[in-house]
C-alpha positions, 0 to 999 in steps of 0.5 A, spaced: 789 754 557 791 751 563 794 745 564 791 740 569 796 737 573 797 730 574 801 727 580 806 722 578 804 715 581 810 711 585 810 704 584 814 701 590 818 694 590 814 692 596 808 692 599 807 698 605 805 693 610 811 689 609 815 695 610 812 697 616 813 690 619 820 690 617 821 697 620 818 695 627 822 689 627 828 693 626 827 699 630 823 697 636 826 703 639 830 709 636 837 711 638 836 718 634 831 720 639 834 719 646 827 721 649 824 714 647 827 709 651 823 702 650 816 700 647 812 694 650 806 691 646 800 690 650 795 687 645 795 686 638 788 685 634 788 684 627 781 684 623 778 678 619 780 680 612 787 683 615 786 690 613 787 693 619 791 692 625 790 695 632 796 695 637 796 697 644 803 699 646 806 702 653 812 706 652 818 708 657 820 715 656 826 719 659 824 726 659 828 732 661 825 735 667 827 742 669 831 743 676 825 746 680 820 741 678 826 735 680 827 739 687 819 739 688 818 732 686 824 730 691 821 734 697 814 731 696 818 724 696 821 726 702 815 728 706 811 722 704 817 718 707 817 722 714 810 721 715 
């Protein structure tokens, strides 16, 4: 006979909402990912019952661009300045 698998139920000490708020306050930007520089909250909406939360954020990202693209970008800027 085949046994039915029953997954273990995890019981956490704190509710997940509280953990998410604490994590967001403690790590607004993560030093382990240097590409992600900063985060700015633009707007925040909560539902009436508090079940859902919608946040609109703007992030600053430091992306490593290949040398050829940097060279092309700098020539475009120089050509605009000369016009």
